C-alpha positions in Angstrom: 0.2 -0.1 -0.1 1.4 3.4 -1.3 1.0 6.7 1.1 -0.7 9.4 -0.5 0.8 12.8 0.2 -1.0 16.0 -0.6 0.7 19.1 -0.9 -0.8 23.0 -1.2 0.5 26.1 -1.9 -0.9 28.9 0.2 -1.1 32.2 -1.4 1.4 34.7 0.5 1.1 37.4 -1.9 4.1 38.9 -4.0 7.3 37.2 -2.9 9.3 39.1 -0.4 13.2 40.1 -0.4 15.3 37.2 2.0 15.9 38.9 5.2 19.9 38.3 5.4 21.1 35.9 8.3 23.3 37.2 10.4 26.6 35.6 9.2 28.6 33.4 11.9 31.4 34.9 13.4 34.7 34.0 11.9 36.7 31.8 14.2 40.8 32.2 13.6 43.5 30.4 15.7 46.0 33.0 15.9 49.3 31.6 17.7 52.5 34.0 18.9 55.6 31.6 19.4 57.6 34.5 19.9 57.3 37.6 22.1 58.2 40.0 19.2 55.6 38.7 17.0 53.0 39.4 20.0 54.3 43.0 20.0 53.8 43.6 16.6 49.9 42.6 16.7 49.4 43.9 20.2 47.1 47.0 20.2 47.7 48.7 23.4 45.6 52.1 22.3 42.4 49.7 22.5 41.3 50.4 26.1 40.2 46.4 26.3 43.3 45.9 24.3 43.1 44.1 20.5 45.4 42.3 18.5 46.3 42.7 14.5 45.1 39.9 12.7 46.8 39.0 9.4 44.1 38.0 7.0 42.6 38.4 3.5 39.3 37.5 4.2 37.1 40.8 3.7 35.5 42.4 6.7 33.5 45.6 7.9 33.8 47.3 11.0 31.8 45.9 14.0 32.0 42.5 12.3 32.4 39.7 14.8 35.6 37.7 15.0 36.2 34.6 17.4 40.0 34.5 18.4 41.6 31.4 19.6 44.6 32.6 20.9 47.9 31.2 22.2 50.7 33.2 23.7 54.1 32.2 23.9 55.4 30.0 26.2 51.8 29.6 27.4 50.0 25.9 26.6 46.9 27.4 27.0 44.6 28.9 24.3 42.5 31.8 25.1 39.0 32.4 23.4 38.2 35.9 22.5 34.6 37.2 21.3 36.2 40.4 19.6 35.0 42.9 17.3 36.9 44.2 13.9 37.9 48.3 14.9 39.9 48.9 11.8 40.8 47.5 8.4 44.4 47.2 6.8 43.4 46.6 3.3 45.4 45.5 0.6 47.9 47.0 -1.0 48.1 49.9 2.1 50.8 52.2 1.9 53.9 51.5 4.0 53.6 48.2 3.1 51.7 47.2 5.4 50.2 43.7 6.1 46.6 43.4 5.0 44.2 42.3 7.7 42.2 44.1 10.6 42.7 45.1 14.0 40.4 43.2 16.8 39.2 45.0 19.8 38.8 42.8 22.7 35.4 42.8 24.5 34.8 44.4 28.2 34.7 42.0 30.2 36.7 40.3 33.1 38.2 37.3 31.6 39.5 39.1 28.8 40.7 42.3 31.4 43.1 39.2 32.6 43.9 38.3 29.0 45.2 41.8 28.7 47.1 42.0 31.9 48.4 38.6 30.9 49.8 39.9 27.2 51.2 43.3 29.0 53.2 41.2 31.6 54.3 39.2 28.9 55.7 42.0 27.0 56.6 44.4 29.9 59.0 47.3 28.8 58.7 45.9 25.6 55.5 47.9 25.1 57.5 51.2 25.1 59.5 50.2 22.7 59.8 52.1 19.5 60.0 49.4 17.1 57.5 49.6 14.3 54.4 47.2 14.7 51.6 46.1 12.2 48.9 48.5 14.4 49.3 51.9 15.1 
């Protein structure tokens, strides 16, 4: 015996434009093996802290990015739910690397991470060596 399936189309009026669904945040693993690389990427000018992420992917200001961050000489991975706060486009002046500046969220866990990064960098933060950031 076969089943009989009936479908009926409801009249819903004219087609409506599709509502864009929010894109899921990118997940990027960011591994720093040396303090020099961390120094070059760290953004102390952001109150909450932040990092430069080299990428060729297109982002807009305010986009969510989820970082899985590994620091030098630290086996732990730190999850950070950040936001794009600036963009360095392809072919930027001065030969700057294409990528985005990711601002850390304003929460206790990330404040502790910022302190840890700044302790790791120590006096290097006062260095005049160029970075990938501002």
